[in-house]
C-alpha positions in Angstrom: 88.9 76.3 -1.3 85.7 78.1 -1.0 83.9 75.2 -2.7 85.2 72.9 0.1 83.4 74.9 2.8 80.3 75.3 0.7 79.8 71.6 1.0 79.2 72.0 4.8 76.7 74.8 4.6 73.8 72.7 5.8 72.1 72.9 2.5 71.9 69.1 2.1 72.5 66.0 4.3 76.0 64.6 4.2 76.1 60.8 4.6 79.1 59.0 5.8 79.6 57.6 2.3 79.5 61.2 0.8 82.0 62.3 3.5 84.5 59.6 2.5 84.2 60.8 -1.2 84.9 64.4 -0.1 87.9 63.3 2.0 89.3 61.3 -0.9 88.7 64.1 -3.4 90.5 66.8 -1.3 93.2 64.6 0.2 95.9 65.7 -2.4 95.3 69.4 -1.6 95.7 68.7 2.1 98.8 66.6 1.5 100.4 69.3 -0.6 99.8 72.0 2.0 101.1 69.7 4.7 104.3 69.1 2.6 104.7 72.8 1.9 104.3 74.3 5.4 104.9 77.8 4.1 101.5 77.6 2.4 100.0 78.0 5.8 100.7 81.7 5.8 98.0 82.0 3.0 94.7 82.5 4.9 92.5 80.5 2.5 94.9 77.6 2.5 95.3 77.7 6.3 91.5 77.7 6.7 91.2 74.7 4.4 94.0 72.8 6.1 92.5 73.1 9.6 89.0 72.5 8.1 90.1 69.2 6.5 91.7 68.2 9.8 88.4 68.6 11.5 86.2 67.4 8.6 84.2 65.0 10.8 83.2 67.9 13.1 82.2 69.9 10.0 80.0 67.0 8.9 78.2 66.9 12.3 77.7 70.7 12.2 76.4 70.5 8.7 73.9 67.8 9.5 72.8 69.5 12.7 71.9 72.7 10.6 70.1 70.5 8.1 68.2 68.7 10.8 67.1 71.9 12.5 65.8 73.2 9.2 64.0 69.9 8.6 62.5 69.8 12.1 60.9 73.2 11.5 59.6 72.2 8.0 58.1 68.9 9.3 56.8 70.1 12.7 53.1 69.9 11.8 53.5 66.6 10.0 55.4 64.9 12.8 52.9 66.3 15.4 50.2 64.2 13.8 51.3 60.7 13.0 48.3 58.4 13.6 47.1 61.1 16.0 50.3 61.1 18.0 53.1 63.6 18.3 56.6 62.1 17.8 59.3 62.8 20.4 62.6 64.3 19.4 64.4 60.9 19.2 61.7 59.5 16.9 61.9 62.6 14.8 65.6 62.3 14.3 65.2 58.8 13.1 62.5 59.8 10.6 64.6 62.7 9.2 67.9 60.9 9.1 69.1 60.4 5.6 72.2 58.2 6.2 72.7 55.3 3.8 72.8 52.8 6.6 70.8 53.5 9.8 70.3 51.3 12.8 67.5 52.4 15.2 67.8 50.8 18.7 64.2 51.0 20.1 63.3 50.2 23.7 60.1 48.3 24.6 57.0 50.3 24.2 58.9 53.2 22.6 56.7 53.6 19.5 59.0 52.0 16.9 56.0 51.1 14.6 54.9 54.7 14.8 58.4 55.8 13.8 58.5 53.3 10.9 55.1 54.6 9.6 56.3 58.2 9.9 59.5 57.3 8.0 57.5 55.9 5.1 55.3 58.9 5.0 58.3 61.3 5.1 60.0 59.4 2.3 56.9 59.8 0.1 55.7 63.2 1.1 59.0 65.1 1.5 61.6 63.2 -0.4 59.6 62.2 -3.4 59.8 58.4 -3.1 57.2 56.3 -4.9 55.4 53.7 -3.0 57.0 50.8 -5.0 60.4 52.2 -4.2 60.1 51.4 -0.5 60.6 47.8 0.6 59.3 47.2 4.2 60.0 43.9 6.0 58.8 42.5 9.3 59.5 39.3 11.0 56.2 37.5 11.2 53.0 37.3 9.1 51.0 38.8 11.9 53.4 41.8 12.4 53.7 42.5 8.7 50.0 42.4 8.2 49.4 44.7 11.1 51.9 47.2 9.9 50.6 47.1 6.3 47.0 47.6 7.4 47.9 50.5 9.7 49.7 52.3 6.8 46.7 51.7 4.5 44.1 52.7 7.0 45.7 56.0 8.1 47.5 57.1 5.0 46.1 55.1 2.1 49.6 54.2 0.8 49.9 50.8 -1.0 53.0 49.7 0.9 53.5 45.9 0.8 55.1 44.7 4.1 56.9 41.5 3.4 58.3 38.7 5.6 61.7 37.5 4.5 60.1 34.4 3.1 57.5 36.4 1.2 60.2 38.6 -0.2 62.2 35.6 -1.4 59.0 34.3 -3.1 58.5 37.6 -4.8 62.1 37.6 -6.2 61.6 34.0 -7.3 58.1 34.5 -8.8 59.1 33.3 -12.3 60.5 30.0 -11.0 58.4 27.0 -10.4 59.0 26.1 -6.8 57.5 23.6 -4.3 57.8 24.9 -0.8 58.0 22.2 1.9 55.8 22.4 5.0 57.5 24.3 7.8 56.7 21.3 10.0 58.4 18.8 7.8 61.6 18.6 9.9 59.6 18.0 13.1 57.4 15.4 11.3 60.5 13.5 10.1 62.1 13.5 13.5 59.0 12.1 15.1 58.6 9.4 12.4 62.3 8.4 12.6 62.3 7.9 16.4 59.0 6.2 16.5 59.5 3.7 13.6 62.6 3.9 11.4 65.2 3.7 14.2 63.8 0.3 15.2 65.5 -1.0 12.1 68.8 0.6 13.0 70.1 -1.2 16.1 73.5 0.6 16.2 71.9 4.1 16.3 69.2 2.9 18.7 72.0 1.8 21.0 73.7 5.2 20.7 70.4 6.9 21.6 69.8 4.8 24.7 73.4 5.2 25.9 73.1 9.0 25.4 70.7 9.0 28.3 71.9 5.9 30.1 75.6 5.4 29.4 76.0 2.0 31.1 73.0 0.2 29.6 73.2 -2.2 26.7 70.9 -0.2 24.4 68.2 -2.8 23.6 64.9 -2.2 21.9 63.1 -2.8 25.2 65.2 -0.1 26.9 64.5 2.2 24.0 60.7 1.7 24.1 60.8 2.6 27.8 62.7 5.8 27.0 60.4 6.8 24.1 57.4 8.3 26.0 59.6 10.2 28.5 59.7 14.0 28.5 63.5 14.2 28.3 63.4 12.2 25.0 60.9 14.7 23.6 63.3 17.5 24.6 66.1 15.6 22.9 64.2 15.6 19.6 63.4 19.3 19.9 67.1 20.0 20.4 68.0 18.2 17.2 65.4 20.2 15.3 66.8 23.4 16.8 70.4 22.6 16.0 69.6 21.8 12.3 67.5 25.0 11.9 70.3 27.1 13.4 72.8 25.4 11.2 70.8 26.1 8.0 69.9 29.6 8.9 73.5 30.6 9.4 74.4 29.1 6.0 77.0 26.6 7.2 78.7 24.3 4.7 77.6 20.7 5.1 81.2 19.5 5.6 81.3 21.6 8.8 78.6 19.5 10.3 80.9 16.5 10.2 83.9 18.5 11.4 81.9 19.2 14.6 82.5 15.6 15.6 86.2 16.5 16.2 85.3 19.5 18.4 83.0 17.9 21.0 83.8 17.9 24.7 82.2 14.6 25.7 80.9 11.3 24.4 77.4 12.5 25.0 77.9 15.5 22.6 79.4 13.1 20.0 76.3 10.9 20.3 74.0 13.9 19.9 75.9 15.0 16.7 75.6 11.5 15.2 71.8 11.8 15.6 71.9 15.3 14.1 73.8 14.1 11.0 71.4 11.1 10.5 68.4 13.4 10.7 70.1 16.0 8.5 70.6 13.5 5.7 67.1 12.1 6.1 65.7 15.7 5.8 67.8 16.5 2.8 66.8 13.3 1.0 63.1 13.9 1.7 63.4 17.4 0.2 65.2 16.1 -2.9 62.8 13.2 -3.4 59.8 15.5 -3.2 61.6 18.2 -5.3 60.8 20.7 -2.5 62.8 23.5 -0.8 62.4 24.8 2.7 62.2 28.4 3.8 66.0 28.8 4.3 66.7 27.2 0.9 64.2 29.6 -0.6 66.1 32.6 0.7 69.4 31.0 -0.5 67.8 30.5 -4.0 66.7 34.1 -4.0 70.2 35.3 -3.2 71.7 33.2 -6.0 68.9 34.3 -8.5 69.7 38.0 -7.7 73.4 37.5 -8.3 73.1 35.5 -11.5 70.3 37.3 -13.3 69.7 40.8 -14.6 66.7 41.8 -12.6 65.2 45.3 -12.5 64.3 46.2 -8.9 63.1 49.7 -8.2 63.8 49.7 -4.4 65.5 52.8 -3.2 64.8 52.4 0.5 64.6 49.3 2.7 63.0 49.3 6.1 63.4 46.3 8.4 61.3 45.9 11.6 62.4 43.5 14.4 65.9 43.5 13.1 67.2 41.9 16.3 65.6 38.7 15.0 67.7 38.5 11.8 69.9 35.5 10.7 73.0 35.5 8.6 70.9 34.2 5.6 68.4 37.0 5.9 71.2 39.6 6.3 72.9 38.3 3.1 69.6 38.6 1.2 69.4 42.3 2.2 73.1 42.9 1.3 72.5 41.3 -2.1 69.5 43.6 -2.7 71.4 46.7 -1.7 74.3 45.7 -4.0 71.7 45.3 -6.8 69.7 48.5 -6.2 72.0 50.8 -4.2 69.1 51.3 -1.7 69.4 52.9 1.7 68.5 50.9 4.7 66.9 51.6 8.1 66.9 48.6 10.5 64.8 48.9 13.6 64.9 46.6 16.7 65.7 46.0 20.3 68.6 43.7 21.3 66.9 43.3 24.7 64.0 41.5 22.9 66.0 39.0 20.7 64.3 35.8 21.6 64.3 33.6 18.4 67.7 32.0 18.5 66.0 28.6 18.3 64.8 29.4 14.7 68.2 30.6 13.5 68.4 34.2 14.6 71.8 35.6 15.6 71.9 38.6 17.8 75.5 39.4 16.7 74.1 40.6 13.4 72.3 43.4 15.3 75.1 44.1 17.8 77.7 44.3 15.0 75.5 46.1 12.4 78.5 48.1 11.1 80.2 44.8 10.0 77.4 44.1 7.6 76.4 47.6 6.6 79.4 50.0 6.7 79.6 53.4 8.2 76.1 53.5 9.7 74.5 56.0 12.0 73.1 54.4 15.2 70.2 56.2 16.9 68.2 55.4 20.0 64.5 55.7 20.8 64.5 55.8 24.6 61.1 57.1 25.8 58.7 54.3 26.6 55.0 55.0 26.6 53.9 51.6 27.9 55.7 50.8 31.2 56.3 52.7 34.4 59.7 54.1 35.1 59.9 51.7 38.1 59.2 48.7 35.9 61.7 49.6 33.2 64.3 50.2 35.9 63.8 46.7 37.2 63.6 45.1 33.7 66.6 47.1 32.4 68.8 46.2 35.4 67.8 42.5 35.0 68.6 42.3 31.3 71.9 44.2 31.5 73.4 41.3 33.5 73.8 39.8 30.0 77.2 40.9 28.8 76.2 41.1 25.1 73.6 43.9 25.2 73.6 47.5 24.2 73.4 49.8 27.2 70.4 52.1 27.0 68.7 54.4 29.6 64.9 54.2 29.0 62.6 56.9 30.3 58.9 57.0 31.2 56.5 59.6 32.6 54.4 56.8 34.1 55.0 55.7 37.7 53.9 52.7 39.7 55.6 52.3 43.1 55.4 48.5 43.2 54.9 47.3 39.6 55.6 43.6 40.3 53.2 41.6 42.5 54.2 38.1 43.8 51.3 35.7 44.3 52.4 32.4 45.9 50.4 29.2 45.6 50.3 25.7 46.9 47.3 24.8 44.7 47.9 26.8 41.6 44.4 26.2 40.0 42.7 27.4 43.1 45.0 30.4 43.5 44.7 31.3 39.8 40.9 31.5 40.0 41.1 33.6 43.2 43.6 35.9 41.5 41.2 36.4 38.5 38.4 37.3 41.0 40.7 39.6 42.9 41.7 41.5 39.7 38.1 41.8 38.6 37.1 43.2 42.0 40.0 45.8 41.6 38.7 46.8 38.2 41.5 45.0 36.2 39.3 43.7 33.4 41.8 43.4 30.5 44.0 40.5 31.4 46.8 38.8 29.5 48.1 35.5 30.9 51.7 34.6 29.7 53.5 31.3 30.0 56.9 30.0 28.9 55.4 27.1 26.9 52.2 26.5 25.0 50.9 23.8 27.4 51.5 25.8 30.6 47.9 27.1 30.6 46.5 23.5 30.8 47.7 23.1 34.3 45.4 26.0 35.4 42.2 25.1 33.5 39.1 23.9 35.4 35.5 23.1 34.2 34.5 26.6 35.4 36.8 28.1 32.7 35.4 28.1 29.1 37.1 28.9 25.8 35.6 30.8 22.9 37.0 33.0 20.1 40.6 32.7 21.3 39.6 33.9 24.8 39.1 32.2 28.1 36.1 33.1 30.4 35.7 32.6 34.1 32.4 33.9 35.4 32.3 37.4 33.9 36.1 37.6 33.6 37.8 37.4 30.3 41.5 36.7 29.6 43.7 35.7 26.8 46.6 33.2 27.0 49.8 33.4 25.0 53.4 32.2 25.2 55.8 35.0 25.8 57.2 34.5 22.3 53.7 35.1 20.9 53.2 38.2 23.0 56.2 40.1 21.7 55.0 43.5 20.2 51.8 43.3 22.2 50.6 45.0 25.4 47.8 44.7 27.9 46.4 46.6 30.9 47.3 43.7 33.3 49.6 40.7 32.9 49.8 37.4 34.8 52.9 35.4 34.4 52.6 31.7 35.2 54.7 28.5 35.6 57.5 30.3 37.4 59.1 27.1 38.7 62.7 25.8 38.7 62.5 22.9 36.2 63.7 21.9 32.7 60.5 23.3 31.1 60.0 26.1 33.7 61.1 29.7 33.3 64.0 29.8 32.6 63.7 26.9 30.3 66.9 24.9 30.7 66.7 23.2 27.3 67.9 26.5 25.7 71.1 26.4 27.7 72.8 23.4 26.2 76.5 23.8 25.6 76.4 22.0 22.2 75.1 25.2 20.6 78.5 26.9 21.0 79.4 25.1 17.8 76.9 27.2 15.9 77.2 30.6 17.5 79.6 32.4 19.8 79.1 31.0 23.4 77.1 33.1 25.8 78.9 34.7 28.7 76.1 34.7 31.3 73.7 32.0 32.4 70.4 31.9 30.4 71.1 34.9 28.2 68.2 34.2 25.8 65.9 33.2 28.6 66.7 36.4 30.4 65.7 38.4 27.3 62.5 36.4 27.1 61.7 37.2 30.7 62.4 40.9 29.9 59.8 40.6 27.1 57.3 39.1 29.6 57.8 41.9 32.2 57.4 44.7 29.6 54.1 43.6 28.1 52.0 45.3 30.8 50.8 48.9 30.9 50.4 48.7 34.6 51.4 45.8 36.9 52.7 42.3 36.5 51.3 39.5 38.7 53.7 36.6 39.0 52.1 33.3 40.0 54.8 31.4 42.0 55.0 28.0 43.7 55.7 28.1 47.4 58.4 25.5 46.8 60.9 25.2 43.9 60.4 28.8 42.7 62.2 30.0 39.5 65.8 31.3 39.8 64.5 34.5 38.1 62.0 35.0 40.9 64.7 34.6 43.5 66.8 37.2 41.6 64.0 39.7 41.6 63.4 39.2 45.3 67.1 39.7 46.0 67.7 42.7 43.9 64.4 44.6 43.9 62.5 43.7 47.1 61.5 47.3 47.7 59.6 47.4 44.3 57.8 44.1 44.8 54.6 43.6 46.6 53.6 40.2 48.0 49.8 39.6 47.7 48.0 37.1 49.8 44.7 36.0 48.1 42.1 34.1 50.1 
């Protein structure tokens, strides 16, 4: 029985998997003592009996001892990560040795710094080789940034992959033709501008989707074609197909959806989806190409069917809240092949890519995909003021499907949100830029919900050069909120805050038809609410919200109602 207690001496980290093995190994001893109650008079057996009953507490105590020891050993190292000292929450994530680890990181909490520290710790303290660490990020830009930062500061040759680049690496010996990521959009545009004119029955269905009591003639269709609502209809078809593919649905399920619709309009929409789906599939087959989702599917099958030597021992995934079922299955297959550990890092508050197939439930229910995980939090934000994260946090937690977290900041700004109302938005925008320059706000990021939002503000006095806009001596950059995720700036202007289909919130995202693909949301505009949270948390100081005097966004109304004491109205003349 002495050996049992020696396992909990704090000498080594005990993972949840190791604990289950210990429980299983010693269960028959425990069962025998329980059966023979008189054994409890023997001190050693009694000690074991009560120890086994409280084995989970012994594990926690063991790992706390181990962690304290490691904190002392690594103090100097963790005080100097890229010139920064990690806080206690970041340190615990770096030193954690659990097989499956989820790190829930708040906006501006230094998750990239934590990832870099984790990589260095694995190499310098646990003896991992560089090629034994697989690091994955969501976009080409974020993966390149992380890779260059590791190389610049620590000279480690760590390749940071996107999921698509990882799939290509696995399939490197196969001769593959990858379709353009714009192929689906191109086919949709071509179909509705030319091919459909030879399909009178489908043309009639499309017209009656918008105008139920019209005949559905070619003339009526041509009048519909240039309208904005028809463009949104096409985008919705593309989004539906991408979601369907990314969540690895069987094709037969697509047809079964026709029996589950609530209305004739939903039925008409699905008929269009099925037509485009078949057109897209035929185009890929005729060109002998595969798209990105097919490529990940091919990589999964290739791993399962072939004896491939992979030396990965640790997998680190950044932006895990943007995962899809297909990406998750690729990681599960890799782990089954290599027995690697995993650390997934992300923020459910910033899950904003549902339109491209991401499913937040994979983050929220991490334990369903990677069993017996540890879940740790990074809660100190170094970007936003406490007042701003209080506003943004309260706003986002109106969504029912979010992980509750209490973020902390040492920065303070009494009124971090500034309302700027306009009747003539171009004129007010230029005056706001001048106002900010006069108040020494020189680094400005302008954010819009859509790519074209900025065009409504441009005048001949604003020039464009090297991805920057210039007005007099004032420089600013424009991005969509999606593009800005992961970035920050001294001062942020949020534009196009009107109540319209393409406003903020964008009402296209709210369509009920998407319930067929993912669990239905329980609060209005859940994803748009997360996107607005991202917009609010890009600033290091204040947000300036450019708002129409009439028809203002429902999000603006909500901020006014709930946080009036933390909002300043600015009149610019």
